[in-house]
C-alpha positions in Angstrom: 65.3 92.6 158.3 68.6 93.4 156.6 72.0 92.8 158.1 75.5 93.7 156.8 79.1 93.8 157.9 80.4 97.4 157.6 84.0 98.1 158.5 84.2 94.9 160.5 81.1 95.5 162.5 77.6 93.9 162.5 74.9 96.4 161.4 71.2 96.2 160.9 69.3 98.4 158.4 67.0 100.8 160.2 64.6 103.5 158.9 67.3 106.1 158.6 70.3 103.9 157.7 72.6 101.2 159.1 72.7 100.9 162.9 75.6 99.3 164.8 74.1 96.2 166.5 76.6 96.1 169.4 75.8 99.7 170.4 72.0 99.3 169.9 71.9 96.1 171.9 74.1 97.4 174.7 76.8 94.8 173.8 74.5 91.8 173.8 75.1 91.2 170.1 78.0 92.0 167.8 80.3 93.7 166.9 81.3 90.5 165.0 78.8 89.8 162.2 79.1 86.0 162.8 77.5 86.6 166.3 74.1 87.2 164.7 74.1 83.7 163.2 75.4 81.8 166.2 72.5 83.1 168.3 70.1 83.6 165.4 66.8 83.1 167.2 67.7 85.4 170.1 69.3 88.0 167.7 66.4 88.0 165.3 63.9 88.4 168.1 65.8 91.3 169.6 66.3 93.0 166.3 62.7 92.7 165.3 61.6 94.3 168.5 64.2 97.0 168.3 63.4 97.9 164.7 59.7 98.2 165.6 60.4 100.5 168.5 60.8 104.3 168.6 64.5 103.9 169.4 65.3 102.7 165.9 64.4 106.0 164.4 66.6 107.8 166.9 69.6 105.5 166.8 72.8 107.0 165.2 73.6 105.5 161.8 76.8 104.2 160.4 78.1 106.3 157.5 78.9 104.6 154.1 81.1 106.1 151.4 83.8 105.0 148.9 86.1 104.1 151.8 83.6 101.7 153.4 84.8 98.1 153.7 81.9 95.7 153.1 82.7 92.4 154.6 80.8 89.2 153.8 77.6 89.3 156.0 78.5 85.8 157.1 82.3 86.0 157.6 83.2 82.6 159.1 80.7 79.9 158.1 81.6 76.4 159.4 80.5 74.9 156.1 80.1 76.2 152.5 78.0 73.9 150.2 77.7 74.7 146.5 75.5 73.0 143.9 76.3 72.5 140.3 74.0 71.9 137.3 70.9 73.3 139.1 69.3 75.3 136.2 68.1 73.4 133.1 69.4 76.0 130.7 72.8 75.8 132.3 72.7 72.0 132.1 71.8 72.3 128.4 74.7 74.7 127.7 77.0 72.3 129.5 75.7 69.4 127.3 75.0 67.2 130.3 72.0 65.3 131.6 69.6 66.7 134.3 70.9 65.2 137.6 68.6 63.1 139.8 70.5 64.2 142.9 72.1 67.6 143.6 75.7 67.9 142.3 77.4 69.1 145.5 80.9 70.4 146.1 82.4 72.8 148.6 84.0 76.2 148.5 86.6 76.9 151.2 86.2 79.6 153.7 89.3 81.6 152.7 87.6 82.3 149.3 84.9 84.5 151.0 84.9 88.3 150.4 82.4 91.1 150.3 80.8 93.8 148.2 83.2 96.1 146.4 86.1 93.8 147.2 88.6 93.5 144.4 89.4 90.0 143.2 93.0 89.3 142.0 92.7 87.0 139.0 95.0 84.0 139.1 96.6 82.5 136.1 93.9 80.6 134.1 90.4 81.1 132.8 88.2 82.8 135.4 84.4 82.5 134.9 81.4 84.0 136.5 78.4 82.2 138.1 75.6 84.4 139.6 74.0 82.5 142.5 71.4 82.8 145.3 73.0 82.0 148.6 70.9 80.6 151.4 72.2 81.1 155.0 71.3 78.5 157.7 70.0 80.0 160.9 69.7 77.0 163.3 71.0 73.5 163.6 69.4 71.4 161.0 69.5 67.6 160.6 67.0 65.5 158.7 64.8 68.5 157.7 61.8 67.8 155.5 61.0 69.8 152.4 58.0 71.2 154.3 60.1 72.5 157.3 63.2 73.5 155.4 62.5 77.2 155.1 62.2 77.4 158.9 65.9 76.6 159.2 67.0 79.4 156.8 68.0 82.7 158.4 68.0 84.6 155.1 69.3 85.0 151.6 72.2 86.9 150.0 73.7 87.5 146.6 76.7 85.4 145.7 79.2 84.7 142.9 80.7 81.2 142.5 83.8 82.4 140.6 85.5 79.5 138.9 89.0 79.0 137.4 88.1 76.5 134.7 91.5 75.0 133.9 92.0 73.7 137.5 88.3 72.9 137.9 88.3 70.6 135.0 91.7 69.0 135.4 91.3 65.3 135.3 90.9 62.4 135.7 88.7 63.6 138.6 87.6 67.3 138.3 88.9 69.7 141.0 85.7 71.6 141.6 86.4 72.7 145.1 90.0 73.9 144.4 89.1 75.6 141.1 86.4 77.6 142.9 88.3 78.6 146.0 91.0 81.0 145.1 91.0 84.1 147.4 88.0 86.3 146.6 86.2 83.5 144.6 83.2 83.6 146.9 82.0 87.2 147.1 78.6 87.5 149.0 76.6 90.5 150.1 76.1 93.3 150.5 73.3 92.3 152.8 71.7 89.3 154.4 68.0 89.6 154.0 65.6 87.6 156.1 63.0 85.4 154.4 60.0 87.3 155.7 61.0 90.2 153.4 60.0 88.2 150.3 56.6 87.7 148.9 57.9 84.4 147.4 61.5 83.5 148.2 61.4 80.7 145.7 60.9 83.1 142.7 63.5 85.9 142.5 65.2 87.4 139.4 69.0 87.0 139.4 71.8 87.8 137.0 75.1 89.4 136.4 76.7 91.8 134.0 79.9 93.6 133.3 79.8 97.2 134.4 79.2 99.4 131.4 78.8 96.3 129.2 76.6 93.3 128.4 74.3 91.3 130.6 75.9 87.9 131.1 73.2 86.0 132.9 69.6 86.6 133.7 67.0 84.1 135.1 64.7 83.4 138.0 65.3 81.1 141.0 62.0 79.4 140.2 63.9 77.7 137.3 66.1 75.6 139.7 66.0 71.9 139.4 66.4 71.6 143.2 65.0 74.6 145.0 66.1 75.9 148.4 63.8 73.6 150.5 64.8 70.6 148.5 68.5 71.4 148.9 68.2 71.9 152.7 66.3 68.6 153.0 68.8 66.6 150.9 71.9 68.1 152.4 70.7 67.8 156.0 69.8 64.1 155.3 73.5 63.5 155.1 75.2 65.9 157.4 74.0 68.4 160.0 73.7 72.0 158.8 75.0 74.5 161.3 74.1 78.2 162.1 75.8 80.4 159.5 76.4 77.6 156.9 76.1 78.8 153.3 74.5 77.1 150.4 75.4 78.4 147.0 72.4 77.2 145.0 73.6 77.0 141.5 73.9 79.3 138.4 71.7 79.7 135.3 72.9 79.7 131.7 75.3 82.3 130.3 78.7 81.3 131.8 81.7 82.2 129.8 83.1 78.7 129.3 80.0 77.6 127.5 80.0 80.5 125.0 81.3 80.4 121.4 83.8 81.8 121.4 84.5 81.4 125.1 84.7 84.6 127.3 86.4 85.0 130.7 87.0 87.7 133.2 89.9 90.1 132.6 91.8 92.7 134.6 89.8 95.9 134.6 86.4 94.2 134.4 83.9 95.0 137.1 81.4 92.2 137.7 78.0 93.3 138.9 75.6 90.6 140.3 72.1 91.2 141.4 69.1 89.4 143.0 65.6 90.8 143.2 64.8 92.0 146.7 68.3 91.5 148.0 70.6 93.9 146.3 73.6 94.3 144.1 77.1 92.9 144.6 80.0 94.7 142.8 83.5 93.2 142.4 86.4 94.7 140.4 88.9 92.3 138.8 92.6 93.0 139.2 95.7 91.7 137.4 97.8 89.1 139.3 
């Protein structure tokens, strides 16, 4: 199943296009996209039955064009976790040791945005970080690695945009602030449920500049701590809530580790993809 936020309304992808969830469910779910996550078990049960029924093929579809506003498929998560140094090639380019525990920080909710959303670049050095984002579907505390996937509603594409000057300001680095300017957490365009993947632990991901070079390309199977391990370790400390996001880390190829360094500039369009999920596109604007 695939969910999205189109023009501020929750939609599900049917056989003929996107279907308004509030209209299809008679007002039981939606129109707010967050409503699907707060009642995930009930919503996913209803949506599965609806999409398998003859009504899905007859339901009116929501049009999409260049004026469509794609919101983040999870617009108001209670918590956003992010993980640094989670791919060995990125750890190597950062000239650091492989961590024995996930390097966790937060991104603040006001940094969320969606597909096709323009990002106004702040003063500084803004870097890209293509990431798989896991979305929690039910309350999770002390999950085991073996049960972890059962707590995940789905996966989406994300960018952990990072302003490196502020991020690395010492004596203690400012990871959360440097990564939380408005628009610095684009996700989308869809949330895809885990049953859609043959192997959710092995997906190609990467990013490129539109019309230009590929900046990053790897597979999620190269993570040091995979999604089940992250869910288990995070939930061992604090409860994970429906709709929480976990940005799972980025592979090698970030601009700050290049020689010479390379950063995003006004006019760039950053295109991020993950196999089986989709493509996220974000233009960069001058301040």
